C-alpha positions in Angstrom: 0.0 0.0 0.0 1.4 3.4 -1.1 2.0 6.2 1.5 -0.9 8.2 0.1 -3.3 5.3 0.0 -2.2 4.3 3.5 -2.9 7.8 4.8 -6.3 7.8 3.0 -7.2 4.5 4.6 -6.2 5.8 8.1 -8.3 8.9 7.8 -11.3 6.8 6.5 -11.0 4.4 9.4 -10.6 7.2 11.9 -13.8 8.8 10.6 -15.6 5.5 10.8 -14.5 5.0 14.4 -15.2 8.6 15.4 -18.8 8.0 14.4 -18.9 4.7 16.3 -17.6 6.6 19.4 -20.2 9.3 18.9 -23.0 6.8 18.6 -22.0 5.2 22.0 -21.3 8.5 23.8 -24.1 9.5 26.2 -22.8 13.0 26.6 -24.1 15.2 23.7 -21.2 17.6 23.9 -18.6 14.8 23.5 -20.8 13.1 20.9 -20.8 16.3 18.8 -17.0 16.6 19.2 -16.5 13.1 17.7 -19.0 13.8 14.9 -17.0 16.9 14.0 -13.8 15.0 14.1 -15.3 12.4 11.8 -16.2 15.1 9.3 -12.6 16.5 9.6 -11.1 13.1 9.0 -13.4 12.6 5.9 -12.3 15.9 4.5 -8.7 14.9 5.0 -9.3 11.5 3.3 -10.8 13.4 0.3 -7.6 15.4 0.1 -5.5 12.3 0.0 -7.8 10.7 -2.6 -7.5 13.8 -4.8 -3.7 13.5 -4.6 -4.1 10.0 -6.0 -5.5 11.3 -9.3 -9.2 11.1 -8.1 -9.2 7.3 -8.1 -12.0 5.8 -6.1 -11.0 3.3 -3.4 -13.2 0.9 -1.5 -13.1 1.2 2.2 -13.6 -1.7 4.6 -12.7 -1.3 8.3 -10.0 -3.5 9.6 -10.7 -6.5 11.9 -9.1 -4.6 14.8 -11.4 -1.6 14.2 -14.5 -3.8 14.1 -13.5 -5.5 17.3 -13.0 -2.1 19.0 -16.3 -0.9 17.6 -18.1 -3.9 19.0 -16.5 -3.4 22.4 -17.6 0.2 22.4 -21.3 -0.8 22.4 -20.7 -2.9 25.6 -18.2 -0.8 27.6 -18.6 2.8 26.2 -15.8 5.0 24.9 -14.3 6.0 28.3 -13.3 2.5 29.2 -11.7 2.0 25.7 -9.9 5.3 25.5 -6.5 3.7 25.6 -7.4 1.3 22.8 -8.8 4.2 20.8 -5.6 6.2 21.4 -3.6 3.3 20.1 -5.7 3.5 16.9 -4.6 7.2 16.6 -8.0 8.8 17.4 -7.9 12.3 18.7 -10.0 14.2 21.3 -9.7 11.5 23.9 -8.4 13.9 26.5 -12.1 14.9 27.1 -12.2 11.7 29.2 -9.4 12.9 31.5 -10.8 16.2 32.5 -14.3 17.5 33.5 -16.3 18.8 30.5 -18.5 21.2 32.3 -19.3 24.8 31.7 -16.9 27.0 33.6 -14.0 24.6 33.1 -10.8 26.7 33.2 -9.2 26.7 29.8 -5.4 26.7 29.6 -3.5 29.7 28.5 0.0 28.2 28.4 1.6 24.8 27.8 2.3 24.5 31.5 -1.4 24.8 32.3 -2.2 22.3 29.6 0.0 19.7 31.2 -1.0 20.4 34.7 -4.2 18.3 34.8 -2.4 15.3 33.1 0.3 15.0 35.7 -1.8 13.8 38.6 1.1 13.4 41.1 3.9 11.4 39.6 5.8 11.0 42.9 2.6 9.8 44.5 2.1 7.2 41.8 5.7 6.0 42.3 5.2 5.7 46.0 1.9 3.8 45.5 3.6 1.4 43.1 6.4 0.8 45.6 4.1 0.1 48.5 2.1 -2.5 46.4 5.3 -4.0 45.1 6.6 -4.6 48.7 3.2 -6.0 49.6 3.3 -8.5 46.7 6.8 -9.7 47.7 5.8 -10.0 51.4 2.6 -11.9 50.9 3.8 -14.3 48.2 7.1 -15.2 49.9 5.6 -15.4 53.3 3.0 -17.8 51.9 5.7 -19.8 50.2 7.9 -20.0 53.3 4.9 -21.0 55.6 3.8 -23.6 53.0 7.2 -25.3 52.9 7.6 -25.0 56.7 4.2 -26.6 57.1 5.5 -29.6 55.2 8.0 -30.2 58.0 11.2 -29.7 56.0 14.4 -28.4 57.6 15.3 -24.7 58.1 17.9 -24.9 55.4 15.4 -26.1 52.8 13.0 -23.4 53.9 15.7 -20.7 53.5 16.7 -22.0 50.0 13.0 -22.1 48.9 12.5 -18.6 50.2 15.5 -17.2 48.4 14.5 -19.0 45.2 11.0 -17.6 45.6 12.4 -14.1 46.1 14.5 -14.2 43.0 11.9 -15.9 40.8 9.2 -13.4 41.9 11.4 -10.3 41.7 12.8 -11.2 38.2 9.3 -12.0 37.0 7.9 -8.7 38.2 10.9 -6.8 36.7 10.5 -8.6 33.3 6.8 -7.9 33.3 7.3 -4.2 34.2 10.0 -3.8 31.6 7.8 -5.2 28.8 4.8 -3.2 29.9 6.6 0.2 30.1 8.6 -0.5 26.9 5.5 -1.3 25.0 3.7 1.7 26.4 6.6 4.0 25.6 6.9 2.7 22.1 3.1 3.3 21.5 3.4 6.9 22.9 6.5 7.7 20.9 4.8 6.4 17.8 1.7 8.5 18.4 3.7 11.6 19.2 5.8 11.1 16.0 2.6 10.9 13.9 1.3 14.0 15.6 4.5 15.8 14.7 4.2 14.9 11.1 0.6 16.0 10.9 1.3 19.3 12.7 4.1 20.0 10.1 1.9 19.1 7.2 -1.6 20.3 8.3 -1.2 23.0 11.0 -4.6 24.6 10.3 -6.4 21.2 10.5 -4.6 20.4 13.8 -5.6 23.8 15.2 -9.3 23.1 14.3 -9.2 19.7 16.0 -7.8 21.3 19.1 -10.5 24.0 19.0 -13.2 21.3 18.7 -11.9 19.7 21.9 -12.1 23.0 23.8 -15.5 23.7 22.3 -16.7 20.3 23.7 -15.6 21.5 27.1 -18.0 24.4 27.0 -16.0 27.2 25.3 -17.6 29.1 22.4 -16.3 28.0 19.0 -14.8 31.4 18.1 -13.0 31.6 21.5 -11.9 28.0 21.2 -10.4 28.7 17.8 -8.5 31.7 19.1 -7.3 29.7 22.1 -6.1 26.9 19.9 -4.2 29.2 17.5 -2.6 31.0 20.4 -1.4 27.8 21.9 -0.1 26.4 18.6 1.6 29.7 17.5 4.8 28.7 19.3 6.4 25.8 17.4 8.3 24.7 20.5 5.1 24.2 22.5 2.7 23.2 19.7 3.6 19.5 19.7 3.5 19.4 23.5 0.0 20.9 23.6 -1.4 18.5 20.9 0.2 15.5 22.7 -1.5 16.5 25.9 -4.9 17.6 24.6 -5.5 15.4 21.6 -3.7 12.2 22.8 -4.0 12.7 26.6 -0.2 12.1 26.9 2.4 13.9 28.9 5.7 13.7 26.9 7.6 14.3 30.1 6.2 11.2 31.8 7.4 8.6 29.4 9.0 6.3 31.9 12.2 4.3 31.6 11.7 0.6 31.1 14.9 -0.2 32.9 14.1 2.2 35.7 10.6 0.6 36.1 12.1 -2.9 36.0 14.7 -2.1 38.7 12.2 -0.3 40.9 9.9 -3.3 40.7 12.7 -5.8 41.4 13.8 -3.8 44.5 10.3 -3.3 45.8 9.4 -7.0 45.5 12.7 -8.1 47.0 12.3 -5.8 50.0 9.0 -7.4 50.8 10.1 -10.9 50.0 13.2 -10.8 52.3 11.1 -10.0 55.4 9.9 -13.6 56.0 13.5 -14.8 55.5 15.1 -12.6 58.1 15.0 -15.1 61.0 16.4 -17.9 58.8 19.1 -15.6 57.5 20.0 -14.7 61.1 20.6 -18.4 61.8 17.3 -19.2 63.7 15.8 -22.7 63.2 12.7 -24.6 64.0 9.7 -23.2 65.7 11.4 -20.0 66.9 12.3 -19.1 63.3 8.8 -19.8 62.1 7.1 -17.8 64.9 9.5 -14.9 64.3 8.7 -15.0 60.6 4.9 -14.9 61.4 5.4 -12.0 63.8 7.5 -10.0 61.3 5.0 -10.7 58.5 2.0 -9.6 60.6 3.7 -6.4 61.7 4.8 -5.7 58.1 1.3 -6.4 56.8 -0.1 -3.9 59.3 2.4 -1.3 58.3 1.6 -1.8 54.6 -2.1 -1.6 55.3 -1.6 1.8 57.0 0.5 3.0 54.1 -2.1 1.9 51.6 -4.8 3.8 53.6 -3.0 7.0 52.4 -4.2 6.2 48.8 -7.6 4.7 49.6 -8.8 7.3 52.1 -9.7 4.5 54.6 -8.8 4.6 58.3 -5.2 3.5 59.1 -6.3 0.8 61.6 -9.0 -0.5 59.2 -6.4 -0.7 56.4 -3.9 -2.5 58.8 -6.5 -5.0 59.9 -7.7 -5.7 56.4 -4.1 -6.4 55.2 -3.4 -8.6 58.2 -6.5 -10.7 57.6 -5.9 -11.0 53.8 -2.1 -11.7 54.1 -2.6 -13.8 57.2 -5.3 -15.9 55.5 -3.0 -16.6 52.5 -0.2 -17.7 54.9 -2.5 -19.9 56.9 -3.9 -21.6 53.8 -0.4 -22.2 52.5 0.7 -23.6 55.8 -2.3 -26.0 56.0 -1.8 -27.2 52.4 1.9 -27.7 53.1 1.1 -29.6 56.3 -1.4 -31.9 54.5 1.1 -32.6 51.7 3.9 -33.2 54.2 1.8 -35.8 56.0 0.6 -37.4 52.8 4.0 -37.7 51.2 5.5 -38.7 54.5 
């Protein structure tokens, strides 16, 4: 498929999907936005077709587009905004900000990005807390299960260390793939936006104006705002990435950094049940100390999680102790039964 034909197809499919989104969108303001974006995409497709000598092409949505359209009817556009963004649809930032009359419109790129940041440091802290919790619960359950089978302290320690490494490496690998894939998608979308901005600056300004209009700003004022924000070439791409794609170019995380953070967080939690065994304790004293350390750590993690959930600290602590303690008890009972059965 030639570059011109490929661009024509992309615009036609975008227009088709915009109309599917509009048909499933209960908010009339957002629905009108996507109808207008569909018209703009159709006009762009006509320009590409004219550049191909006026040839008439048959359009059939891709299988992927049909699947997304089918899911739209069941889940609605908001739930599928990331899948729609991956298919290069614009205007999805209306789902990350309130679209009510009186919504404060940005007057600089700094203000445009402000509502997309949402507390980066808080997000990292939250991920760290949950990573530690995963390591603690999974390795404590593993250690208690093996100890319940009646094996020696050395075997319990080796199993716990193996569980720590296996879990931490698995978490790190999964986080690396996840962040790398997300970063590649974002970089690809931003590169496409840059090409479109360079080739069709007026059309990009109109799309941005439609987004502001959907949030309650008059169309004339929305157009003036969009042109003012896109007048500076250095900030134009940043504005479009944030408003049309809902992306913050500054927040594209490092896959290696995410993998290392995940590895460390999981390891910190997973090493807690092993502390008595690493210190040389054996038998019941080591097991009881492990249980005590695990319960205290679970309570502390529950209190930390309450910072993000808004629940009371003691309620969060009790819930984590019951959940983590229940997992450990089940593991110990299963280990005990297997130990007796195997002999």
